[in-house]
C-alpha positions as CSV (number, residue, x, y, z in Angstrom):
1,X,96.8,109.1,109.3
2,X,94.6,108.9,106.2
3,X,94.2,105.9,103.9
4,X,97.4,105.3,102.0
5,X,99.3,108.0,104.0
6,X,103.0,107.8,104.5
7,X,104.8,109.3,107.5
8,X,108.5,109.3,106.6
9,X,111.7,110.8,108.0
10,X,110.2,112.4,111.1
11,X,111.8,112.6,114.6
12,X,109.3,113.1,117.4
13,X,110.8,113.3,120.8
14,X,109.2,114.2,124.2
15,X,105.9,115.3,122.5
16,X,102.3,114.6,123.0
17,X,100.5,111.6,124.4
18,X,101.1,109.5,121.2
19,X,103.8,110.0,118.6
20,X,101.6,109.0,115.7
21,X,98.0,107.8,115.7
22,X,96.4,105.6,113.0
23,X,92.6,105.1,113.2
24,X,90.3,103.4,110.8
25,X,92.9,103.7,108.1
26,X,94.0,101.3,105.3
27,X,97.5,100.9,103.9
28,X,99.2,103.5,106.1
29,X,103.0,103.4,106.1
30,X,105.5,104.8,108.7
31,X,109.2,104.6,107.8
32,X,112.5,106.0,108.8
33,X,111.0,107.8,111.9
34,X,112.2,108.2,115.5
35,X,109.6,108.1,118.2
36,X,111.2,108.6,121.6
37,X,110.3,109.9,125.0
38,X,106.6,109.9,124.2
39,X,104.7,109.9,127.5
40,X,102.4,107.0,126.4
41,X,102.9,105.3,123.0
42,X,105.1,105.9,120.0
43,X,102.5,104.6,117.5
44,X,98.9,103.9,118.4
45,X,96.7,102.0,115.9
46,X,93.0,101.4,116.0
47,X,91.1,99.4,113.3
48,X,94.1,100.0,111.0
49,X,96.2,98.3,108.4
50,X,99.7,99.7,108.5
51,X,103.3,98.8,107.7
52,X,106.1,100.1,109.9
53,X,109.6,99.8,108.3
54,X,112.9,101.1,109.6
55,X,111.8,103.0,112.6
56,X,113.4,103.6,116.0
57,X,111.3,103.5,119.2
58,X,113.1,104.6,122.3
59,X,112.2,105.2,125.9
60,X,108.4,105.6,125.4
61,X,106.4,105.6,128.6
62,X,103.9,102.8,128.2
63,X,104.8,101.1,124.9
64,X,106.3,101.5,121.5
65,X,103.1,100.3,119.8
66,X,99.6,99.9,121.2
67,X,96.3,98.8,119.7
68,X,92.8,99.7,120.8
69,X,91.1,97.0,118.7
70,X,91.8,93.5,117.5
71,X,90.8,94.2,113.9
72,X,94.3,95.5,112.9
73,X,96.7,94.3,110.4
74,X,100.1,95.7,111.3
75,X,103.4,94.6,109.8
76,X,106.7,95.7,111.5
77,X,110.1,95.1,109.9
78,X,113.6,96.4,110.4
79,X,112.6,98.5,113.5
80,X,114.4,99.0,116.8
81,X,112.4,98.9,120.1
82,X,114.6,100.1,122.9
83,X,114.3,101.0,126.6
84,X,110.9,101.6,128.0
85,X,107.6,100.0,128.5
86,X,106.5,97.0,126.4
87,X,107.4,96.7,122.7
88,X,103.8,96.3,121.7
89,X,100.3,95.1,122.5
90,X,98.6,92.4,120.4
91,X,100.8,90.7,117.9
92,X,101.6,92.4,114.7
93,X,103.4,90.5,111.9
94,X,107.1,90.9,112.9
95,X,110.4,90.3,111.2
96,X,113.9,91.6,111.4
97,X,113.4,93.8,114.5
98,X,115.8,94.4,117.4
99,X,114.4,94.5,121.0
100,X,116.3,96.0,123.9
101,X,115.4,96.6,127.5
102,X,111.6,96.4,127.0
103,X,109.5,95.1,129.9
104,X,109.2,91.8,127.9
105,X,110.8,90.4,124.8
106,X,108.1,89.9,122.2
107,X,110.0,89.5,118.9
108,X,109.3,86.0,117.6
109,X,109.4,86.6,113.9
110,X,112.0,85.7,111.4
111,X,115.2,87.6,112.1
112,X,113.9,89.2,115.3
113,X,116.6,89.4,118.1
114,X,117.5,91.1,121.4
115,X,120.5,93.3,122.0
116,X,121.7,96.8,122.9
117,X,121.4,98.8,119.7
118,X,124.4,101.0,120.7
119,X,122.9,104.4,119.9
120,X,125.4,107.3,119.5
121,X,123.7,109.3,122.3
122,X,120.1,108.5,123.1
123,X,120.0,110.9,126.1
124,X,120.7,113.7,123.7
125,X,118.3,112.5,121.1
126,X,120.9,111.0,118.7
127,X,119.5,107.6,117.7
128,X,122.1,106.8,115.0
129,X,124.0,103.6,115.5
130,X,127.6,103.3,116.7
131,X,130.0,100.9,114.9
132,X,129.5,97.4,116.3
133,X,125.8,97.8,116.7
134,X,123.9,94.5,116.3
135,X,121.4,96.4,114.2
136,X,124.0,97.2,111.4
137,X,123.5,95.0,108.4
138,X,120.9,92.9,110.3
139,X,117.6,94.0,108.6
140,X,115.7,92.1,105.9
141,X,118.3,90.6,103.5
142,X,116.1,91.1,100.4
143,X,118.1,93.6,98.2
144,X,114.9,95.7,97.8
145,X,115.5,96.8,101.4
146,X,119.3,97.5,101.2
147,X,120.7,100.7,102.5
148,X,121.4,103.5,100.1
149,X,125.1,102.4,99.9
150,X,124.0,99.0,98.7
151,X,124.8,97.1,101.9
152,X,122.3,95.0,103.8
153,X,119.6,97.0,105.6
154,X,120.4,98.5,109.0
155,X,117.6,98.2,111.5
156,X,116.2,101.5,112.8
157,X,115.3,104.9,111.4
158,X,118.5,105.5,109.6
159,X,118.6,102.2,107.6
160,X,117.0,101.2,104.4
161,X,116.8,102.7,101.0
162,X,114.5,105.6,101.9
163,X,117.0,108.0,103.4
164,X,120.6,108.7,102.5
165,X,123.0,108.5,105.4
């Protein structure tokens, strides 16, 4: 990803070694993406400043997020980290994320929690949320992050103001 680049609205399933790679980049943004079934890592960052908002990471081989260097500034918010590997290496700034079935629970930020996200059909690649999901209306309560229908942000790739339902 290049300086200031935005990766938005992509679904990358069962592809490549990394879903996305951010190296020596400033102010990169990834939002409303699904990274699932990636053999190694959904999002790899190296000497990078990035913000990850409203993404879903499901069943990635090694981890959802990995870092190759400690000189990173990564902020994660309103994401779902589900089923597979660790959620992430090194500690990004974390808030309002849902963690499920990772090798260890690492969410210690404001609003971070554990729970089954209740995907419609993850095995078939459908990472939308079923009614009753703990990720519905559980994202950042700031109205700037509200869903397109005006309700509080849903965690994961299909929440937030960026994409219509």
